[in-house]
C-alpha positions in Angstrom: 282.6 12.7 156.3 281.7 14.3 153.0 280.2 11.0 151.9 277.9 10.8 148.9 275.8 8.2 147.0 276.2 8.0 143.4 274.0 5.8 140.9 276.8 4.3 138.8 274.9 3.2 135.6 278.3 3.2 133.9 279.9 0.9 136.1 281.5 -2.0 134.5 280.5 -5.2 136.0 282.1 -7.9 133.5 284.9 -8.9 135.7 284.1 -9.9 139.2 286.6 -11.2 142.1 284.9 -12.8 144.9 286.4 -12.8 148.6 284.7 -14.7 151.5 284.8 -15.4 155.0 286.2 -18.7 156.3 282.4 -20.0 157.0 281.5 -23.4 155.3 278.5 -21.4 154.1 280.4 -18.2 152.7 283.0 -20.4 151.0 280.3 -22.4 149.6 278.6 -19.4 148.1 281.9 -18.0 146.9 282.3 -21.3 144.8 278.9 -21.3 143.5 279.0 -17.7 142.1 282.5 -18.2 140.7 281.4 -21.4 138.5 278.2 -19.0 137.7 279.9 -15.8 136.9 283.4 -16.3 136.7 286.1 -15.0 138.8 289.4 -13.0 138.3 292.1 -11.7 140.4 291.2 -8.9 142.5 293.6 -6.4 141.0 292.2 -7.0 137.7 288.5 -6.7 138.9 285.8 -4.3 138.3 283.6 -4.9 141.0 285.0 -7.2 144.5 282.1 -9.0 145.9 282.4 -10.0 149.6 280.4 -12.6 151.1 280.1 -13.1 154.8 279.3 -10.8 157.4 280.4 -7.1 158.2 283.7 -7.9 159.9 284.5 -9.3 156.2 283.1 -6.1 154.7 285.4 -3.8 157.0 288.3 -6.2 156.4 287.5 -6.0 152.4 287.2 -2.1 152.7 290.6 -1.6 154.1 292.0 -4.4 151.9 290.9 -2.0 148.8 291.0 1.4 150.4 292.2 4.0 147.4 291.8 1.4 144.6 289.0 2.8 143.2 287.4 -0.9 143.0 283.8 -0.9 144.8 282.9 -3.4 147.2 279.6 -5.1 146.9 278.4 -7.4 150.0 276.1 -10.3 150.4 275.2 -11.5 153.7 276.6 -15.0 154.5 277.4 -13.7 158.1 275.3 -13.2 161.1 274.8 -9.2 161.2 275.0 -8.2 158.1 274.2 -4.2 158.1 276.9 -3.6 155.6 275.6 -6.4 153.2 273.0 -7.0 151.0 270.6 -9.8 150.8 272.2 -13.2 149.3 270.8 -14.4 145.9 272.7 -16.0 143.2 270.8 -15.2 140.4 270.7 -11.7 138.5 274.0 -10.4 140.3 275.3 -8.5 137.2 271.9 -6.7 136.8 272.2 -5.9 140.8 275.6 -4.5 140.7 274.3 -2.2 137.5 271.3 -0.8 139.3 273.4 -0.5 142.8 274.2 3.1 144.5 277.9 3.2 145.2 278.6 5.4 148.4 282.4 6.9 148.9 283.6 6.8 152.4 286.6 8.3 154.0 288.5 6.5 156.8 289.9 8.2 160.0 293.4 8.0 160.7 294.6 7.2 164.2 297.9 8.5 165.4 299.0 7.0 168.8 301.9 7.3 171.2 302.2 4.7 173.8 304.4 4.7 177.0 307.6 3.9 175.2 307.0 6.4 172.9 306.6 4.4 169.9 304.3 6.1 167.5 301.7 4.1 165.7 299.3 4.7 162.8 296.2 2.9 161.8 293.0 3.6 159.8 289.2 3.1 161.2 286.0 2.7 158.7 284.0 2.5 162.0 285.4 4.2 164.7 288.4 4.8 167.2 288.1 3.9 170.4 289.9 4.2 173.5 289.2 1.7 176.7 290.6 1.1 180.1 292.9 -1.8 180.3 292.3 -2.1 184.4 289.5 -2.1 186.9 290.7 1.8 187.3 288.8 4.3 185.1 290.8 6.1 182.6 291.2 9.8 183.3 291.4 11.5 179.9 292.1 15.1 178.6 289.8 15.7 175.4 290.9 18.7 172.7 289.5 19.7 169.4 291.7 21.3 166.8 294.0 22.2 169.4 291.6 23.5 172.4 291.0 22.0 175.3 287.3 21.2 175.7 287.6 19.0 178.5 290.2 18.9 181.3 289.5 15.7 182.8 286.9 12.8 181.5 286.6 10.0 183.9 285.0 7.3 182.1 285.5 3.6 180.7 286.5 5.0 177.5 285.7 7.4 174.3 285.2 7.0 170.8 285.0 8.9 167.6 282.8 7.2 165.0 282.1 8.3 161.4 278.5 8.2 160.1 279.5 4.7 158.5 280.2 3.4 162.2 277.4 5.4 164.0 275.3 2.3 164.3 278.1 -0.1 165.5 279.9 0.6 168.9 278.9 4.0 168.9 275.2 3.4 169.1 275.9 0.8 171.8 277.5 3.7 173.7 274.1 5.4 173.2 275.8 7.8 170.7 274.0 9.3 167.7 273.1 7.8 164.4 274.4 10.1 161.9 273.0 10.0 158.2 275.7 8.7 155.6 276.0 11.9 153.8 276.5 14.1 156.9 279.7 15.8 157.2 280.0 15.2 161.0 281.9 12.5 163.4 280.1 11.3 166.7 282.4 12.0 169.8 280.9 9.6 172.4 281.9 8.9 176.1 281.8 5.2 177.5 280.5 5.0 180.6 281.3 8.6 182.0 281.7 9.2 185.7 282.8 12.7 185.4 281.5 15.0 183.9 278.2 12.7 184.3 276.0 15.0 182.1 278.1 15.0 179.5 276.8 12.9 176.5 279.2 13.8 173.7 279.5 16.1 171.0 278.9 16.0 167.3 282.0 17.4 165.1 282.4 18.8 161.6 284.3 16.1 159.7 287.2 18.5 159.3 288.1 18.6 162.9 291.2 16.7 164.8 290.5 15.3 168.1 293.3 14.7 170.5 293.4 12.4 173.7 296.0 12.6 176.5 295.9 10.0 178.7 296.3 11.1 182.4 298.1 8.8 185.1 299.0 6.6 182.0 301.2 4.5 184.5 298.5 4.1 186.9 295.5 3.8 184.5 296.4 2.5 181.1 294.5 2.6 178.3 294.3 1.0 174.6 293.3 2.5 171.6 291.6 0.3 168.8 291.0 1.3 164.9 288.4 -0.8 163.8 290.1 -4.2 164.9 293.8 -3.0 165.3 294.6 -2.2 168.9 297.5 -0.5 170.3 298.1 -1.0 174.3 299.2 1.4 177.0 298.8 4.5 174.8 299.4 8.0 176.5 298.3 10.5 173.2 295.9 9.5 170.7 295.0 11.7 167.6 292.1 11.2 165.2 291.1 13.3 162.3 289.4 12.2 158.8 291.6 11.0 156.0 289.7 13.1 153.4 292.2 12.2 150.3 291.3 8.4 150.8 288.7 6.9 149.3 286.5 3.8 149.6 283.3 2.6 147.7 280.7 0.5 148.9 277.7 -0.7 147.2 274.1 -1.3 148.0 270.6 -2.5 146.1 268.8 0.9 145.6 265.6 -0.7 147.6 267.5 -1.2 150.5 270.5 1.4 150.6 272.3 2.7 153.5 270.6 5.7 154.1 267.3 3.6 154.5 269.2 1.3 156.9 270.3 4.2 159.0 266.4 5.6 159.3 265.5 2.3 160.1 267.6 2.0 163.1 266.7 5.8 164.1 263.5 4.5 164.6 264.0 1.3 166.5 262.7 0.8 169.8 
């Protein structure tokens, strides 16, 4: 991923834009912060402050990917792994002290049964899942070389370090440090070969997945929250030319969160 963390002491924080999920708690927080600090339109902001849960953070990162605008989240949702603790006071001081992590999304290119080509980006992962009760049959290639002639499974996913603690972790994939130049290739309920537990790939690798018997064993592909049904081939790679910026308080940054997850039991 070639992700890195910078302490942006010269970050401008005068002009703030506040976005929120549609819950009462998040809306109330947005209104209170806007009154306290003032609010500008997102295109004019120095920093985007996102109020909600991880779902809102992903939506906000997608929306402002490539704009150079850093996103600072405060938890007004349920999970909040990507969010900082909510406090109304001292927001500008927290923004000045925050660490900024640069992330690069995955790009998914998929072809469906009709031959239609689709493209979508993912910050967490690209996942393929069977659509019926029958297991999927997949052929997996990395950088043009076939690595698995047949993987019989419920699905497979390619996760970024940012997404390694999400669906990837639930599928027993590895947790990746945020600065690691790696991608996780993780099977979901693999039946054959049973002993294959996935692979760690360099972040410049291209993963091609061909769906075998796609007419009888249909498979869907999802890039974060966008789903493509009845795919026959999916290619995944990092889009290294596109940056997203996410901010964390220095006393509870992303590296610390990931280390905490590694030692949970």
